[in-house]
VOSE-498188 format. One record per residue (C-alpha): residue in three letters; x, y, z; residue number from 1. Coordinates in pm, whole numbers. Layout:
N
REC  code    east   north      up  pos
REC   ALA       X       Y       Z  NUM
...
% end
This chain:
412
REC  code    east   north      up  pos
REC   UNK   -6217    -287     636    1
REC   UNK   -6004    -300     943    2
REC   UNK   -5678    -452     971    3
REC   UNK   -5426    -546    1245    4
REC   UNK   -5048    -585    1228    5
REC   UNK   -4973    -950    1385    6
REC   UNK   -4616   -1011    1538    7
REC   UNK   -4512   -1165    1186    8
REC   UNK   -4541    -801    1018    9
REC   UNK   -4807    -904     752   10
REC   UNK   -5142    -694     737   11
REC   UNK   -5407    -906     771   12
REC   UNK   -5809    -842     754   13
REC   UNK   -6022    -895    1080   14
REC   UNK   -6270   -1143    1033   15
REC   UNK   -6547    -909    1170   16
REC   UNK   -6481    -635     897   17
REC   UNK   -6807    -707     746   18
REC   UNK   -7155    -649     827   19
REC   UNK   -7196    -958    1048   20
REC   UNK   -6898    -928    1271   21
REC   UNK   -6916    -843    1637   22
REC   UNK   -6717    -649    1829   23
REC   UNK   -6506    -893    1987   24
REC   UNK   -6454   -1059    1668   25
REC   UNK   -6337    -719    1518   26
REC   UNK   -6079    -684    1771   27
REC   UNK   -5890   -1036    1753   28
REC   UNK   -5603   -1071    1521   29
REC   UNK   -5600   -1348    1305   30
REC   UNK   -5276   -1576    1376   31
REC   UNK   -5054   -1633    1056   32
REC   UNK   -4863   -1963    1120   33
REC   UNK   -4546   -1988     887   34
REC   UNK   -4314   -2305     872   35
REC   UNK   -4001   -2239    1059   36
REC   UNK   -3721   -2219     851   37
REC   UNK   -3366   -2385     945   38
REC   UNK   -3115   -2139    1034   39
REC   UNK   -2813   -2088     770   40
REC   UNK   -2466   -2204     936   41
REC   UNK   -2230   -1922     917   42
REC   UNK   -1881   -1983     910   43
REC   UNK   -1621   -1738    1053   44
REC   UNK   -1447   -1546     810   45
REC   UNK   -1118   -1731     833   46
REC   UNK   -1277   -2066     777   47
REC   UNK   -1445   -1945     491   48
REC   UNK   -1146   -1822     322   49
REC   UNK    -988   -2141     462   50
REC   UNK   -1249   -2380     287   51
REC   UNK   -1233   -2178     -18   52
REC   UNK    -844   -2200     -55   53
REC   UNK    -712   -2501    -281   54
REC   UNK    -457   -2709    -139   55
REC   UNK     -70   -2634    -225   56
REC   UNK     -24   -2940    -398   57
REC   UNK    -202   -3283    -472   58
REC   UNK     -91   -3610    -319   59
REC   UNK     101   -3690    -647   60
REC   UNK     233   -3347    -663   61
REC   UNK     362   -3399    -298   62
REC   UNK     527   -3751    -363   63
REC   UNK     693   -3569    -674   64
REC   UNK     834   -3323    -457   65
REC   UNK     970   -3560    -221   66
REC   UNK    1121   -3746    -480   67
REC   UNK    1322   -3468    -626   68
REC   UNK    1405   -3390    -279   69
REC   UNK    1563   -3703    -224   70
REC   UNK    1746   -3727    -561   71
REC   UNK    1920   -3398    -483   72
REC   UNK    2008   -3454    -121   73
REC   UNK    2079   -3820    -121   74
REC   UNK    2095   -4002    -441   75
REC   UNK    2307   -3756    -633   76
REC   UNK    2580   -3720    -334   77
REC   UNK    2566   -4092    -317   78
REC   UNK    2642   -4150    -691   79
REC   UNK    2901   -3880    -712   80
REC   UNK    3083   -3935    -381   81
REC   UNK    3048   -4307    -280   82
REC   UNK    3011   -4474    -569   83
REC   UNK    3349   -4589    -755   84
REC   UNK    3430   -4408   -1072   85
REC   UNK    3444   -4753   -1277   86
REC   UNK    3089   -4847   -1198   87
REC   UNK    2812   -4745   -1456   88
REC   UNK    2603   -4581   -1171   89
REC   UNK    2863   -4318   -1091   90
REC   UNK    2766   -3986   -1150   91
REC   UNK    3066   -3789   -1291   92
REC   UNK    3182   -3431   -1185   93
REC   UNK    3080   -3301   -1537   94
REC   UNK    2718   -3427   -1476   95
REC   UNK    2707   -3269   -1115   96
REC   UNK    2850   -2953   -1291   97
REC   UNK    2595   -2981   -1574   98
REC   UNK    2296   -3045   -1377   99
REC   UNK    2369   -2779   -1117  100
REC   UNK    2388   -2532   -1408  101
REC   UNK    2071   -2624   -1551  102
REC   UNK    1909   -2633   -1209  103
REC   UNK    2008   -2283   -1177  104
REC   UNK    1857   -2201   -1524  105
REC   UNK    1559   -2370   -1413  106
REC   UNK    1511   -2103   -1140  107
REC   UNK    1517   -1840   -1380  108
REC   UNK    1252   -2010   -1598  109
REC   UNK    1054   -2039   -1275  110
REC   UNK    1074   -1678   -1222  111
REC   UNK     987   -1587   -1590  112
REC   UNK     678   -1796   -1524  113
REC   UNK     567   -1579   -1271  114
REC   UNK     573   -1271   -1449  115
REC   UNK     488   -1392   -1798  116
REC   UNK     278   -1705   -1717  117
REC   UNK      74   -1572   -1443  118
REC   UNK      88   -1174   -1500  119
REC   UNK     100   -1162   -1888  120
REC   UNK     437    -941   -1871  121
REC   UNK     682   -1058   -2117  122
REC   UNK    1049    -974   -2009  123
REC   UNK    1326    -987   -2240  124
REC   UNK    1563    -859   -1965  125
REC   UNK    1600   -1138   -1705  126
REC   UNK    1940   -1218   -1791  127
REC   UNK    2055    -891   -1663  128
REC   UNK    1943    -984   -1297  129
REC   UNK    2068   -1315   -1330  130
REC   UNK    2398   -1164   -1416  131
REC   UNK    2379    -900   -1149  132
REC   UNK    2342   -1174    -876  133
REC   UNK    2662   -1362   -1047  134
REC   UNK    2846   -1054   -1058  135
REC   UNK    2769    -989    -671  136
REC   UNK    2912   -1339    -576  137
REC   UNK    3202   -1306    -833  138
REC   UNK    3308   -1011    -648  139
REC   UNK    3336   -1212    -320  140
REC   UNK    3489   -1513    -506  141
REC   UNK    3754   -1261    -629  142
REC   UNK    3848   -1106    -286  143
REC   UNK    3859   -1505    -160  144
REC   UNK    4174   -1541    -410  145
REC   UNK    4365   -1312    -166  146
REC   UNK    4739   -1328    -265  147
REC   UNK    4713   -1665    -456  148
REC   UNK    4676   -1486    -776  149
REC   UNK    4935   -1430   -1066  150
REC   UNK    5031   -1109    -926  151
REC   UNK    5048   -1169    -533  152
REC   UNK    4850    -873    -468  153
REC   UNK    4551    -799    -250  154
REC   UNK    4393    -654    -538  155
REC   UNK    4235    -895    -792  156
REC   UNK    4459    -970   -1080  157
REC   UNK    4276    -746   -1332  158
REC   UNK    4311    -443   -1114  159
REC   UNK    4694    -484   -1072  160
REC   UNK    4712    -528   -1467  161
REC   UNK    4513    -219   -1513  162
REC   UNK    4759     -47   -1255  163
REC   UNK    4480      48    -995  164
REC   UNK    4611     136    -665  165
REC   UNK    4284      73    -435  166
REC   UNK    3951     -92    -458  167
REC   UNK    3644     110    -585  168
REC   UNK    3382     239    -408  169
REC   UNK    3150     -53    -482  170
REC   UNK    3402    -339    -370  171
REC   UNK    3383    -223       7  172
REC   UNK    3192    -512     119  173
REC   UNK    3287    -750    -109  174
REC   UNK    3521    -928     125  175
REC   UNK    3216   -1017     353  176
REC   UNK    2991   -1326     263  177
REC   UNK    2699   -1212     482  178
REC   UNK    2710    -863     301  179
REC   UNK    2748   -1048     -37  180
REC   UNK    2435   -1289      51  181
REC   UNK    2214    -946     118  182
REC   UNK    2364    -803    -231  183
REC   UNK    2284   -1106    -426  184
REC   UNK    1895   -1017    -340  185
REC   UNK    1923    -646    -281  186
REC   UNK    2108    -537    -603  187
REC   UNK    1895    -711    -872  188
REC   UNK    1582    -655    -625  189
REC   UNK    1653    -263    -636  190
REC   UNK    1723    -230   -1016  191
REC   UNK    1423    -396   -1085  192
REC   UNK    1197    -193    -840  193
REC   UNK    1333     141    -990  194
REC   UNK    1266      43   -1356  195
REC   UNK     949    -128   -1270  196
REC   UNK     789     149   -1090  197
REC   UNK     872     399   -1345  198
REC   UNK     754     170   -1646  199
REC   UNK     427      36   -1448  200
REC   UNK     323     408   -1355  201
REC   UNK     381     504   -1726  202
REC   UNK     143     210   -1834  203
REC   UNK     419      56   -2063  204
REC   UNK     302    -289   -2164  205
REC   UNK     298    -559   -2449  206
REC   UNK     577    -564   -2693  207
REC   UNK     692    -197   -2555  208
REC   UNK     770    -318   -2230  209
REC   UNK     979    -630   -2393  210
REC   UNK    1186    -403   -2588  211
REC   UNK    1265    -148   -2316  212
REC   UNK    1360    -461   -2102  213
REC   UNK    1579    -577   -2372  214
REC   UNK    1715    -232   -2436  215
REC   UNK    1809    -225   -2064  216
REC   UNK    1978    -556   -2049  217
REC   UNK    2196    -457   -2368  218
REC   UNK    2285    -103   -2201  219
REC   UNK    2431    -298   -1915  220
REC   UNK    2621    -527   -2088  221
REC   UNK    2799    -236   -2289  222
REC   UNK    2846     -84   -1940  223
REC   UNK    3017    -386   -1817  224
REC   UNK    3224    -453   -2110  225
REC   UNK    3416    -110   -1995  226
REC   UNK    3744    -150   -1785  227
REC   UNK    3707     144   -1582  228
REC   UNK    3380      28   -1432  229
REC   UNK    3556    -236   -1230  230
REC   UNK    3410    -558   -1330  231
REC   UNK    3682    -713   -1517  232
REC   UNK    3601    -573   -1870  233
REC   UNK    3501    -837   -2130  234
REC   UNK    3702   -1102   -1928  235
REC   UNK    3502   -1077   -1610  236
REC   UNK    3594   -1276   -1313  237
REC   UNK    3755   -1630   -1306  238
REC   UNK    3999   -1851   -1140  239
REC   UNK    3827   -1873    -820  240
REC   UNK    3976   -2059    -537  241
REC   UNK    3782   -2056    -250  242
REC   UNK    3452   -1976    -109  243
REC   UNK    3394   -1920     281  244
REC   UNK    3756   -2030     307  245
REC   UNK    3694   -2375     156  246
REC   UNK    3868   -2472    -159  247
REC   UNK    3621   -2441    -449  248
REC   UNK    3754   -2730    -666  249
REC   UNK    3690   -3016    -435  250
REC   UNK    3429   -3295    -517  251
REC   UNK    3269   -3213    -175  252
REC   UNK    3241   -2852    -210  253
REC   UNK    3082   -2869    -555  254
REC   UNK    2821   -3134    -456  255
REC   UNK    2766   -2898    -155  256
REC   UNK    2697   -2600    -406  257
REC   UNK    2489   -2893    -605  258
REC   UNK    2259   -2975    -322  259
REC   UNK    2216   -2612    -217  260
REC   UNK    2109   -2507    -588  261
REC   UNK    1843   -2807    -597  262
REC   UNK    1717   -2699    -240  263
REC   UNK    1714   -2332    -354  264
REC   UNK    1498   -2449    -675  265
REC   UNK    1257   -2680    -494  266
REC   UNK    1228   -2367    -222  267
REC   UNK    1138   -2135    -515  268
REC   UNK     867   -2396    -635  269
REC   UNK     709   -2407    -316  270
REC   UNK     706   -2031    -279  271
REC   UNK     587   -1985    -630  272
REC   UNK     317   -2242    -558  273
REC   UNK     180   -2085    -245  274
REC   UNK     166   -1720    -426  275
REC   UNK     -41   -1847    -732  276
REC   UNK    -276   -2041    -503  277
REC   UNK    -339   -1725    -275  278
REC   UNK    -566   -1399    -346  279
REC   UNK    -251   -1242    -460  280
REC   UNK    -198   -1496    -749  281
REC   UNK    -571   -1471    -830  282
REC   UNK    -521   -1107    -890  283
REC   UNK    -222   -1141   -1090  284
REC   UNK    -418   -1368   -1342  285
REC   UNK    -710   -1129   -1351  286
REC   UNK    -436    -849   -1465  287
REC   UNK    -324   -1103   -1702  288
REC   UNK    -651   -1144   -1868  289
REC   UNK    -817    -840   -1799  290
REC   UNK    -600    -552   -1642  291
REC   UNK    -879    -285   -1685  292
REC   UNK   -1154    -493   -1526  293
REC   UNK    -932    -540   -1239  294
REC   UNK    -883    -148   -1219  295
REC   UNK   -1259    -109   -1237  296
REC   UNK   -1299    -354    -950  297
REC   UNK   -1127    -161    -687  298
REC   UNK    -765    -295    -736  299
REC   UNK    -447     -89    -818  300
REC   UNK    -238    -325   -1072  301
REC   UNK      76    -139   -1024  302
REC   UNK     162    -262    -679  303
REC   UNK     105    -632    -787  304
REC   UNK     270    -601   -1101  305
REC   UNK     577    -428    -925  306
REC   UNK     592    -708    -652  307
REC   UNK     609    -996    -863  308
REC   UNK     846    -819   -1101  309
REC   UNK    1077    -741    -822  310
REC   UNK    1054   -1110    -676  311
REC   UNK    1109   -1283    -990  312
REC   UNK    1424   -1050   -1020  313
REC   UNK    1562   -1135    -683  314
REC   UNK    1493   -1504    -787  315
REC   UNK    1699   -1472   -1090  316
REC   UNK    1989   -1304    -897  317
REC   UNK    2007   -1583    -649  318
REC   UNK    2046   -1839    -964  319
REC   UNK    2341   -1621   -1078  320
REC   UNK    2492   -1631    -757  321
REC   UNK    2482   -2001    -723  322
REC   UNK    2595   -2019   -1116  323
REC   UNK    2910   -1860   -1084  324
REC   UNK    3097   -2112    -823  325
REC   UNK    2969   -2410   -1016  326
REC   UNK    3061   -2275   -1367  327
REC   UNK    3386   -2098   -1260  328
REC   UNK    3334   -1776   -1448  329
REC   UNK    3109   -1459   -1503  330
REC   UNK    3144   -1210   -1762  331
REC   UNK    2934    -931   -1946  332
REC   UNK    2818   -1217   -2209  333
REC   UNK    2545   -1308   -1955  334
REC   UNK    2380   -1006   -2022  335
REC   UNK    2312   -1077   -2377  336
REC   UNK    2014   -1011   -2511  337
REC   UNK    2008   -1382   -2640  338
REC   UNK    2044   -1514   -2279  339
REC   UNK    1733   -1334   -2181  340
REC   UNK    1526   -1446   -2510  341
REC   UNK    1636   -1820   -2385  342
REC   UNK    1482   -1784   -2058  343
REC   UNK    1156   -1701   -2226  344
REC   UNK    1216   -2000   -2449  345
REC   UNK    1254   -2234   -2161  346
REC   UNK     922   -2103   -1990  347
REC   UNK     754   -2150   -2369  348
REC   UNK     864   -2481   -2420  349
REC   UNK     782   -2646   -2092  350
REC   UNK     445   -2452   -2047  351
REC   UNK     349   -2118   -1911  352
REC   UNK     132   -2077   -1630  353
REC   UNK     240   -2434   -1503  354
REC   UNK     537   -2364   -1251  355
REC   UNK     646   -2722   -1347  356
REC   UNK     652   -2679   -1703  357
REC   UNK     936   -2394   -1730  358
REC   UNK    1151   -2625   -1501  359
REC   UNK    1088   -2920   -1757  360
REC   UNK    1193   -2678   -2032  361
REC   UNK    1516   -2543   -1887  362
REC   UNK    1594   -2908   -1881  363
REC   UNK    1471   -3012   -2203  364
REC   UNK    1614   -2710   -2385  365
REC   UNK    1974   -2724   -2197  366
REC   UNK    2000   -3103   -2239  367
REC   UNK    1959   -3059   -2614  368
REC   UNK    2190   -2758   -2622  369
REC   UNK    2464   -2977   -2447  370
REC   UNK    2436   -3265   -2684  371
REC   UNK    2388   -3056   -3010  372
REC   UNK    2682   -2801   -2943  373
REC   UNK    2891   -3108   -2933  374
REC   UNK    2758   -3314   -3212  375
REC   UNK    2651   -3040   -3464  376
REC   UNK    2754   -2690   -3300  377
REC   UNK    2646   -2527   -3620  378
REC   UNK    2276   -2647   -3608  379
REC   UNK    2185   -2521   -3224  380
REC   UNK    2060   -2191   -3323  381
REC   UNK    1864   -2320   -3599  382
REC   UNK    1732   -2602   -3377  383
REC   UNK    1653   -2351   -3110  384
REC   UNK    1455   -2092   -3338  385
REC   UNK    1276   -2375   -3494  386
REC   UNK    1192   -2525   -3160  387
REC   UNK    1038   -2165   -3047  388
REC   UNK     831   -2164   -3370  389
REC   UNK     702   -2522   -3332  390
REC   UNK     595   -2467   -2967  391
REC   UNK     423   -2136   -3048  392
REC   UNK     250   -2291   -3334  393
REC   UNK     141   -2660   -3241  394
REC   UNK     190   -2663   -2861  395
REC   UNK      80   -2345   -2721  396
REC   UNK      76   -2477   -2366  397
REC   UNK     435   -2667   -2413  398
REC   UNK     547   -2990   -2315  399
REC   UNK     354   -3024   -1981  400
REC   UNK      33   -2894   -2174  401
REC   UNK      94   -3187   -2418  402
REC   UNK     137   -3451   -2132  403
REC   UNK    -195   -3337   -1970  404
REC   UNK    -380   -3331   -2289  405
REC   UNK    -244   -3697   -2360  406
REC   UNK    -348   -3820   -2010  407
REC   UNK    -702   -3681   -2058  408
REC   UNK    -758   -3848   -2368  409
REC   UNK    -638   -4194   -2239  410
REC   UNK    -845   -4150   -1894  411
REC   UNK   -1205   -4292   -1949  412
% end
């Protein structure tokens, strides 16, 4: 039986292939008609990625963000600077300092959420990066004192007391505000990058990584306690007078620092939200859930972990720099392992891998700390330990997870 190949590429038998076929019929192909298929619409690569990308925040999220922005930039300054002190709506200077300090802690908790909640790396050394940023700002503030110190010298008072004749080399650029802004980010970032490079390349993870970060923080604390390092020893830096030539103790300056801290916190939140919503964030979550599979898929986890680790350290450095002028002191105690553990507790209490949860946790825990250390200071550490155990056992998703669960139950 002969066959012909029509234009549709399918072999069909000729109708005259048998005994009763004619010559003309043998040479005519059989037309096979197919129903036309609708062409599949193809989006360009950029549009496909844009269609798959989730929005940065929901409408409710943006409304909450704008509300927080208004509270920080308008309501708080109005209540503190305009409303009379006799009014029940007046926001005292103590409240401004307390909320400003807590917002600095919230930035650290947000940084912890990026490295622990989304990447699965528990760090017990973020207090070091917080203190490094604080010391960079403290060095600048000490230089701003000038001859207004107790010894009327161009050198900081502690150096005069130790009979130093000149500034150490690492104080070279401490009189420049622009250089200080660079060092606030660069010093914690470089330390984190160098440490993370060797740790991640050595495949150190889990509890071993946590222990090493805690040891690093403790070693740095012992180093900064020494007088010969030029960081003020166990007293650290204090008695600040000015910042960029402006008196630091005035209500206007304190409110400016308050607003700056709030804006940095909101900016860090937007940055973190953008990161976790991108392809970079999806890779981080994949590393957290199954790092081996990520490697088999062709990704190198080291670069991703090192990038988010360094970024979180820089965020802590900025938080420390904002913390020092508002609190008025920085000493090696900020590097204690207990402070780094508290940062992890804030993230756990609020809810890991939620971004808003660690911020809530920082405010809840530090609010309880401010009240308990006055009402019953001997019970504070017991309360903190019990809170962490209770959250671990009964609220694995933190306060935010509990709120979402209750909201889901109420919804029809």
